[in-house]
C-alpha positions as CSV (number, residue, x, y, z in Angstrom):
1,M,28.4,6.9,20.7
2,K,29.7,3.7,19.1
3,N,32.2,1.6,20.9
4,H,34.2,0.3,18.0
5,I,35.4,1.3,14.5
6,I,34.9,-1.8,12.4
7,L,37.2,-2.7,9.5
8,Q,37.0,-5.9,7.5
9,S,40.3,-7.6,7.0
10,V,41.2,-8.6,3.5
11,R,44.9,-9.4,3.4
12,K,48.0,-8.6,5.2
13,R,50.7,-6.5,3.5
14,R,54.2,-7.7,3.8
15,N,56.0,-4.5,3.0
16,P,53.9,-1.5,4.2
17,D,54.4,1.8,2.5
18,L,55.4,4.5,5.0
19,T,55.1,7.5,2.7
20,G,53.3,9.7,5.3
21,V,50.5,10.4,2.8
22,V,46.9,9.3,3.3
23,R,44.1,10.3,0.9
24,I,40.8,11.2,2.7
25,N,37.3,11.8,1.4
26,P,35.6,15.2,1.5
27,E,33.6,14.5,4.6
28,A,36.8,13.6,6.5
29,E,38.5,16.7,5.3
30,E,35.6,18.9,6.4
31,T,35.8,17.3,9.9
32,L,39.6,17.9,10.0
33,M,39.1,21.5,9.0
34,K,36.5,22.1,11.7
35,L,38.8,20.5,14.3
36,K,41.7,22.6,13.1
37,A,39.6,25.8,13.5
38,E,38.6,24.8,17.0
39,T,42.0,23.7,18.2
40,G,44.6,25.6,16.2
41,L,46.4,22.3,15.6
42,S,47.6,21.3,12.2
43,M,45.4,18.9,10.2
44,S,48.3,16.5,10.1
45,M,48.6,16.5,13.9
46,I,44.9,16.0,14.3
47,A,44.7,13.1,11.8
48,S,47.7,11.4,13.3
49,Q,46.3,11.6,16.8
50,M,42.9,10.4,15.7
51,I,44.5,7.3,14.0
52,V,46.8,6.5,17.0
53,Q,44.2,7.1,19.7
54,G,41.3,5.6,17.6
55,A,43.3,2.4,16.9
56,E,42.2,1.1,20.3
57,L,38.5,1.4,19.2
58,V,38.9,-0.6,16.1
59,K,37.4,-4.1,15.9
60,I,38.6,-6.1,12.9
61,I,36.2,-8.8,11.7
62,S,36.5,-11.5,9.0
63,S,34.2,-11.6,5.9
64,E,32.6,-14.8,7.4
65,E,31.4,-12.8,10.4
66,I,29.5,-10.4,8.1
67,E,27.5,-13.0,6.2
């Protein structure tokens, strides 16, 4: 199991959109559907908890660190 989710920072947004909608790819949707079937929880609840709890596993690196 990996210890971190790595995201590369590009820029900071000054006015974040809080629309409550996130588009996901088909692989992520399939994963959510499997978790929904196993837990009985809504996909929204599962995705929200994965984001909130997974945030602690994220390590943000600059583009200089990649090269």
